[in-house]
N, C-alpha and C positions, 0 to 999 in steps of 0.2 A: 350891587354889591352890600351895600349896608342895608337895605334891606333883609338881605339875606343873614346877612350879620346879627342885624337885631332881632329876627326868628329865631337864629340858633342859640343865644341867649335868653330867650323868653322859653323855650322848649328845655335847654339845660337848668333852669332855672327850675321849672317845672318838676323835670325830674327829677332832680335834689330835695325839691320838696316830698315830693310823693315818698322817697324811699325813707329822709327825716320822718315821715308820719308814719311809714309801716314801726319804722325801726322805735316809734315811742308808744306803738299800740302795740306792740311786741313786748316790749317792756315792760309794760302795766300787765297784758294781760297775762304773761307767762305760759305755764305749758297747757296747752287747749284741752279743750275737754267735748266728748263725744258721746249720742247717745249710747248706752249700754249697751252691748251685742249678748242677741240673745237666740244661741243654738237649739237647734231643733233633735234632742237628745233624748235616751232614754233615763230613768233614773240609773247610776252606776252601783252594780252588785258590788262588794268587797270578795275577793277568793284569796285565798292563801296565795297561789300564783301569780295572779295582778300584784298584791301587795311586794311580794319578794322582787317582782321585775319593777313597779313602782320607787321603791327603794334605789334600787340599782342605779335607776335614771335620775332619781331625785338628785343620787350623792355624783350623778357624773356633770349633771347640768344645772344644779341649783345650789346644793350646798356650799360652794364656793364664795357664793358672793351673800347665802341666806343663811352661814354660821355664824353664828355670834359667839364668840370664845367664850365669856364670860359664865354664860348659863348654859352652853355646849347641846344649843337647842336652835330651829332655825327660824331663830329671832330678829333676824338682822340686823345691820351693821353697814357702815361707812363703806362705799366702794373704792379701794383703796388704787384700783389698778384702772380706774378713767382717767383718761388725760384732763390735766389740772383746765383746759381751754373749755372745757365741759362745763364747769363750775365743780361744788360738792354734791355729788349724789348719794344717796341710799337703799340699800337695798331693804323691804321691809318684811314684818315678822310674818310669818306664813305657819305658824301654830298651829294649833287650835282653839288658841284662847280668842272668847266670843266679841270682846271690845277692841284687842288691839290685832287680833289677829285674822282668820279666816274662819275662826269655827261656827261663823253665823252665815255662811255662804252656800250657796245652793251648789249640785254640780253641774247643773244649767252655767252660773256664775264663774265658776273654777273654768270649767271648758271656754267659755270666754274670754276670759281674761288669758288664758294660755297661747289661744288662738289670735286674738288680735292684739293686746298689751292693752288694751281698755278693764276696766274695773268695772264693778256695779255701779258705782259712785259715775260713772263718765268720766272719769282722770284717766287718761294716758299715762300708763305706768314707762318712762321715760328711760332705755337702756337698756330692757329688760327683755330678751329675746322673746318673738312672737313663735310660737311653735305650730306655722299655718301646715307645713309640710308633715309632719308626725301624725303617725298613723294612727282611730279614735280608739285602738286598743291602747297602744304606749299611754295615749290622754289621759285615758279610764286608768291605768295602771298606776298613774301620778296622782290621778284623783282618790285613787284607794290608800294608796301610804299615806297622804295628807290626810286623813280621818283615820288612821292605825294607830295603835297604842304605843307606836314607836317612841321612845324617849327623845329622839330627834323633833318628833312634832306635839311634844307635850305643850301643853296650853301654859306659855311663858307674859306674861302681864308687862311687856317690854313694849311700849310707845313704838310706831312707827314714826320715824322721823320726816320733816318735811324736806322736799328736795330744794336745793341752792343751784338752781343753774344759772349760768354763764348768760349774757345778749346774746353770744355767738350760739348757745343751745336753743337757746327760745325761737331766733331765729329759725334753724334748724329742722325743730322740730312743727313749727309752725311751715316749711316749706316741703324740705326730700324726709324729712323721716319723720315717719306717719303711720299710723296702726295701720294692721293686714286686715283684710276682712276675711270675714268667714269663709270656710268651704263650700263649693257651692254642691257638694255630693260627695257622699262619706270617701273616706281618704284612708286605704290600705294598704300594710307593706309587703313587698314580694315575698317571694321565697326564700328562705336562705340557703337553698342548693343555689339559688343565681347568685355567683356572687359576685358580677358587676351589676345586677339591679341592685341586690342587696346591699352593696355600698353604696353606692348612691344614694339609696334610700338613708343609711346610716350618717354619710356626710351631709347630705341639706335636710334630714327631717327628724331625725335621732339624738344624733349629737351635735347635727349644725356646725361641723368644723369647719365650713367657708367663710362663716358669721368672723371669726375670728381670721382666719389666715388668708383671705384673701386681702384686695388693695387697700379700701378703707371703709370703717362703718357708713361710711357715709353716700356711699356709691353701692352698696352690696343692694341685692335685690329680691326680697324674699319670697315673691312670686317668680320667677323664675331665675335659682339662685347660678346658675351657667352664664348668663347674662352681669355675673356682677365684675366691674372693673378686679381685671387683674385676679380671675378666681382661681383660688386656692395657690397662687402666687405667690403671697405672705408681701410683709409690709406695709401691713397696719400697725401704728404706731399705739401701743397701752404704756404702761406703766408698771413698772417691779416694786418689791415690797419696800425698798431703798427709795421709793421716791422718782427715780433714772429711769428715761423714755427707753423703750425696748420696743422693737420690731416682730410681730410674729415673720417665722420662718417660712419658707416657700416649700407647699407640700406635692409639688407635681413633681413628674417622675423627671426631670431632669438631672444628669447623672453628675452637673460640675455644682450646681449652686439648690438642688430640690433633693428630692430622695432617691432619685435613680440609680445610686450605687449603694443604696442598703438593701440589707436582705430581708427579707421576711421574719428571720426570726431576731435581726438588730431593729425592726419598725415595734415589734411585739415588745419588745423590752424597752423602748421610748415610750410607747403608750401605758402600759402597765406599771412600769415602775421607775419614767421619767428619764433612762439612761440612753442616750442617744451613741451613734457610734462617735460622735463630735465629742459628748461629755455631758454632764447630768442638763437635764432641762430645767430650768426656775420657772418661777411665777410669772405670769398667769398663766402658762400650759398646767392643767390639773391632771393628775395620773389617774387613769380607767381601769381601775385595778381588778375592776370585777367582767373586764371584757370576756366574754367568751372566744373560743379557738374561730370560730366561726365569723365570728364578726369581724376579728385581727384579717383573718385572710381574705374576706368581704372588702374591707376598708383599704388593704394592699393593694389586691386586685383593681379597683375603682379608681385610685392616687395614680395607680402606674400605667394605667388607662387613657386619664384625662389628657388635654393637650398639654403638652410640658411648655413651660414660662421659663424663663432665664432671668433671675431675680435674685444677686446675692444676699446676704443677711448676716448679722455678727457671727453669727454659729460657722460660718465658711472660712474664717479667717481674713490674710491676706486677698481673697477675690471676693470681699463685701466691699473693699475700698473701690 
């Protein structure tokens, strides 16, 4: 018995020493770096159609984080909706400025960043969504817009701030929250006339609704989004403009705690104008004012078809208690 106790103490001591060593290493190493991705792509041609679509996608998925209210460009800012447990994080300057922005980046480097989250310097861009499920054409449109003469991306000499991650964030970025790989084959979007398939693409690829509206960023599955814990059932904690915690709402078709009792018209009002049947939708929920009728219909069709989850959030009033 005494021998077993001695062995147990030694094992536990070694485990504690290993954990302490890992935490010490992570604290010093910070955010990990990787080999810069090298997607096999052709140079991206700019067309009016691509620039228009790219503007729509950037306004929907990038501007809320990267828009600097002082310069009115995508010059970067502090990410105020990130929970304090992750530290103090910043969105980078993604204007055409060659020194502080992305003006000197190649198409290949930009696509690599958008697909994996890894920049041309090998640094992992933490918290930034990786658009691994987005179609090649949508990605090309984003790049075309970032190259355009839009005032939003005019060269702005605002230096990108260094990240200030917490120890928890450093541990997560060394373990469960890692870059996504480049797709092994071309990525295409379904035809918009197939509402169910197109809606799924919009949720997991173009707008990444599941990223915020599932249970937790830490348990999201970028390669198989439907395997994310609490897929689209809400509960993910973020921070509003007043610094208070808010939880993403349930957007499955559950009639009591999700959007199962919403009409398609009510759903459209919520997405485009931030007005839900239960009242205004606050930050950090974006307003998707440029959504087409086909996109709204496809999103509504798909969200009503996914497995229902009963999960009340604050918008549900007494049901949330």
